C-alpha positions in Angstrom: 7.8 15.1 18.9 5.0 14.2 21.3 1.8 12.6 19.9 -1.3 14.7 20.1 -3.4 14.4 23.3 -6.2 12.5 21.5 -3.8 9.9 20.2 -2.2 9.5 23.6 -5.6 8.8 25.1 -6.4 6.3 22.4 -3.0 4.6 22.9 -3.5 4.3 26.6 -7.1 3.0 26.2 -5.8 0.3 23.9 -3.0 -0.7 26.2 -5.2 -0.9 29.2 -7.7 -3.0 27.2 -4.9 -5.5 26.7 -4.0 -5.3 30.4 -7.5 -5.7 31.8 -8.4 -8.5 29.4 -5.3 -10.4 30.6 -6.1 -9.7 34.2 -9.7 -10.8 33.9 -8.8 -14.0 32.2 -6.2 -15.0 34.8 -8.6 -14.2 37.6 -11.5 -16.1 36.0 -9.2 -19.1 35.5 -7.8 -18.7 39.0 -4.4 -19.4 37.6 -2.0 -17.9 35.1 0.7 -15.2 34.9 -0.6 -11.6 34.8 2.7 -9.9 35.5 4.2 -10.0 32.0 1.1 -8.9 30.1 0.6 -5.9 32.3 4.3 -4.9 32.1 4.9 -5.5 28.4 1.5 -4.4 27.0 2.9 -1.0 25.8 5.8 -2.6 23.9 3.5 -5.2 22.3 1.0 -2.5 21.4 3.6 -0.3 19.6 5.0 -3.3 17.8 1.7 -4.7 16.6 0.1 -1.3 15.6 3.1 0.5 14.1 5.6 -2.1 12.7 4.4 -5.7 12.4 3.1 -6.9 9.0 0.3 -9.5 9.3 -3.1 -10.3 8.1 -5.7 -11.8 10.5 -7.7 -13.0 7.5 -4.8 -14.9 6.1 -2.7 -16.0 9.2 -0.4 -18.2 7.2 0.6 -15.5 4.6 4.1 -16.6 3.9 5.9 -13.2 4.2 4.2 -12.1 7.4 6.3 -11.0 10.3 6.6 -13.6 13.0 5.8 -12.8 16.6 7.1 -15.2 19.2 6.4 -15.2 22.9 9.4 -17.0 24.3 8.1 -16.1 27.8 5.1 -18.3 27.0 3.9 -18.2 30.6 2.6 -14.7 29.8 0.3 -16.1 27.2 -2.6 -13.8 27.8 -0.6 -11.1 26.2 -0.7 -12.8 22.8 -4.3 -14.0 23.2 -5.4 -10.4 23.9 -3.5 -9.1 20.9 -4.9 -11.8 18.6 -8.4 -11.1 19.8 -8.2 -7.3 19.5 -6.4 -7.2 16.1 -9.1 -9.4 14.4 -7.8 -12.9 14.5 -10.3 -15.8 14.8 -10.1 -15.8 18.6 -13.5 -14.8 20.0 -13.9 -13.2 23.5 -15.5 -16.4 24.7 -12.2 -18.1 24.2 -10.4 -15.5 26.4 -13.0 -16.3 29.0 -12.0 -20.0 28.7 -8.4 -19.3 29.4 -6.5 -22.4 30.6 -9.6 -24.6 30.3 -9.6 -28.0 28.7 -10.1 -27.9 24.9 -10.1 -24.1 24.8 -8.1 -22.1 22.2 -6.3 -20.3 25.0 -4.1 -22.8 26.8 -1.9 -21.8 29.6 1.1 -21.7 27.3 0.7 -20.9 23.6 0.3 -23.9 21.2 0.7 -23.3 17.5 -1.6 -26.1 16.6 -4.5 -24.8 18.7 -4.6 -21.1 18.1 -4.5 -19.2 14.8 -1.8 -16.6 14.9 0.4 -18.4 17.3 3.6 -19.2 15.4 5.3 -21.6 17.8 4.5 -23.6 20.9 6.4 -22.1 23.9 6.7 -22.9 27.5 10.1 -24.2 28.4 12.1 -21.1 28.9 14.7 -20.4 26.2 12.8 -22.5 23.7 11.1 -19.7 21.8 14.3 -17.7 21.8 16.1 -20.5 20.0 13.2 -21.2 17.7 13.3 -17.6 16.5 16.9 -18.0 15.5 16.0 -21.1 13.5 13.2 -19.1 11.8 15.7 -16.3 11.0 18.1 -18.7 9.5 15.4 -20.2 7.2 14.2 -16.7 6.2 17.8 -15.6 5.4 18.4 -18.7 3.3 15.1 -18.3 1.3 15.8 -14.6 0.8 19.3 -15.4 -0.6 17.8 -18.0 -2.9 14.8 -16.2 -4.3 15.1 -12.4 -3.8 16.1 -10.4 -6.9 16.9 -6.8 -7.4 13.6 -4.9 -7.1 11.8 -8.0 -5.9 12.4 -8.5 -2.1 9.6 -11.1 -2.0 11.0 -12.6 1.3 11.8 -9.8 3.8 9.9 -10.4 7.0 11.2 -10.0 10.5 11.1 -12.3 13.5 10.1 -10.4 16.6 10.3 -12.1 20.1 9.6 -11.2 23.7 11.9 -12.9 26.1 12.3 -12.8 29.8 15.0 -13.0 32.5 14.2 -16.7 32.7 14.8 -17.2 29.0 18.2 -15.5 29.3 19.2 -17.8 32.2 18.8 -20.9 30.0 21.8 -22.3 28.1 19.8 -22.8 24.9 19.2 -19.0 24.6 22.9 -18.3 25.0 23.9 -20.9 22.5 21.4 -19.8 19.9 22.2 -16.1 20.5 25.9 -16.9 19.8 24.9 -18.6 16.5 22.6 -15.7 15.5 25.4 -13.2 16.1 27.9 -15.3 14.2 25.5 -15.5 11.2 24.6 -11.8 11.4 20.9 -12.5 11.4 19.7 -8.9 11.0 16.0 -10.0 10.6 15.9 -10.7 14.4 14.5 -8.1 16.7 14.1 -9.4 20.3 12.6 -7.5 23.3 14.0 -8.4 26.7 11.4 -7.8 29.4 13.9 -6.5 31.9 12.0 -6.3 35.1 14.5 -7.8 37.6 11.9 -10.3 38.9 11.5 -14.0 38.7 8.9 -16.3 40.4 11.3 -16.8 43.4 12.1 -13.1 43.9 14.6 -10.6 42.6 16.9 -11.8 39.8 19.9 -11.1 42.0 19.2 -14.4 43.6 20.6 -16.3 40.6 21.3 -13.9 37.7 23.4 -10.7 37.8 25.5 -10.7 34.7 25.5 -7.7 32.3 23.1 -8.8 29.5 24.1 -5.9 27.3 27.8 -6.8 27.3 26.9 -10.5 26.9 24.9 -9.9 23.8 27.3 -7.4 22.3 30.1 -9.9 22.8 27.9 -12.4 20.9 27.6 -10.0 18.0 24.2 -8.4 18.7 23.3 -4.7 18.6 21.7 -3.8 21.9 19.3 -0.9 22.5 17.7 0.2 25.8 14.3 1.7 26.7 14.5 3.1 30.2 10.8 3.2 30.8 8.5 0.4 29.4 5.6 2.8 29.4 7.3 5.4 27.2 5.6 4.7 23.8 7.8 7.1 21.9 11.0 5.6 23.3 9.8 2.1 22.4 8.9 3.3 18.8 12.3 5.0 18.4 14.1 1.9 19.6 12.3 -0.3 17.0 13.0 2.3 14.3 16.7 2.3 15.2 16.8 -1.5 15.2 15.4 -1.6 11.7 18.3 0.6 10.6 20.9 -2.0 11.7 21.4 -4.3 8.7 24.3 -6.5 9.8 23.4 -7.8 13.3 20.5 -9.3 15.3 19.0 -6.8 17.7 18.1 -6.9 21.4 16.0 -4.2 22.9 16.2 -4.1 26.7 12.9 -2.7 27.9 12.9 -1.8 31.6 9.4 -2.7 32.8 7.5 -3.0 36.0 6.1 -6.5 36.3 2.3 -6.5 37.0 2.1 -2.7 36.3 -0.9 -1.3 38.1 -1.3 -4.2 40.5 -1.1 -3.6 44.3 2.0 -5.8 44.3 3.5 -4.5 41.1 7.3 -4.8 40.9 7.5 -7.9 43.1 7.4 -11.7 42.5 3.9 -11.7 43.9 2.8 -10.0 40.7 4.5 -12.7 38.5 1.9 -15.5 38.7 -1.4 -16.7 40.1 -4.7 -15.0 40.2 -4.4 -11.8 42.2 -7.9 -12.0 43.8 -11.1 -10.0 43.1 -10.1 -7.1 45.4 -6.7 -6.8 43.8 -8.2 -6.9 40.3 -10.5 -4.0 41.3 -7.7 -2.0 42.7 -5.6 -2.6 39.6 -8.4 -1.4 37.4 -8.8 1.7 39.5 -5.0 2.3 39.2 -5.4 2.1 35.4 -8.4 4.4 35.3 -10.7 1.5 34.4 -14.2 0.7 35.6 -13.6 -1.8 38.3 -17.0 -3.4 37.8 -16.5 -4.2 34.1 -15.2 -7.6 33.2 -13.7 -8.5 29.8 -14.5 -5.0 28.7 -13.4 -3.9 25.2 -13.7 -0.2 24.3 -16.4 0.8 21.9 -14.5 4.0 20.9 -14.2 3.8 17.1 -10.7 5.3 16.8 -9.4 2.8 19.4 -11.1 -0.1 17.6 -9.6 1.1 14.3 -6.2 1.4 15.9 -6.2 -2.1 17.2 -7.5 -3.7 14.0 -5.2 -2.2 11.4 -2.7 -4.7 10.0 0.1 -2.7 8.6 0.0 -4.4 5.3 -2.5 -6.5 3.3 -1.1 -9.8 2.1 -3.2 -9.6 -1.0 -0.9 -7.0 -2.3 1.9 -9.5 -2.2 0.1 -11.7 -4.7 0.7 -9.1 -7.4 4.4 -9.0 -6.6 4.7 -12.8 -6.7 2.9 -12.9 -10.0 5.3 -10.3 -11.5 8.2 -12.2 -10.0 7.1 -15.5 -11.6 6.8 -13.8 -15.0 10.2 -12.1 -14.8 12.1 -15.0 -13.2 10.4 -18.2 -14.4 13.5 -20.4 -13.8 13.9 -19.3 -10.2 10.2 -19.6 -9.6 10.3 -23.2 -10.8 12.7 -24.1 -8.0 10.0 -23.8 -5.4 
């Protein structure tokens, strides 16, 4: 079923806000990686507004879903998301992207920016960190969860790139995740066939689907990274799989909307003022507006709606402690 036209317009407005904030920040810094944020904005938007459980007012809520950007070079994607969803990351910090002492370093740092779960940069690192997180969550759930009280049931979501999958650490950790049947893992593979050097065929042409299936993962595919309904359906399907980690291959166009979209020229570096203007025109955006956020109330509401309020968990924990005092005492 297709979403109503009004909702489609709101969705696209929100997605293009993520894209243009990322683009403006990279251009202002005169460095960065605009390609991933522009290509993966739709996937991240669907995940953050329809599935993820988080609370910007309580970023360390213990049962929050974890979002990892293993492809940390595309850091403006997570900064735009954190800013727009209400985390303590003001617009001025987006304007200070990649500047000394800013809260928006070139690669995400978990000790500098609220809402960033792990420091990522070296490719494959975030992928493996997520497997470790999933192991910890599974252990805690086995130790504390009781019938009717699933107090630890969060997911670990991760965006990874071709570069991540080329690294040995991602393959080793993927093998372990499949062996342990870590069903709380849902990873998104930004499958755009481009690296900084050129097409992935230069160094990487294996069948990622077969590779991950052999490692014990359930693999789903989204043929068009701009198809919001297909992305949503893939995530819903992933949630139904209870005995395997999941990889969702999302076919994207790197630097979507840019004059050099789909090429390694869209991967990194500031595109230039004229290219920024052309990209905004391609996205139906006002080319003369910089760091513009929509003032349309439905769009603002859509972007600032955590799917669960962590305060509600306090009641469940309190009830759990009363019913299972001996287990609670093991904390």
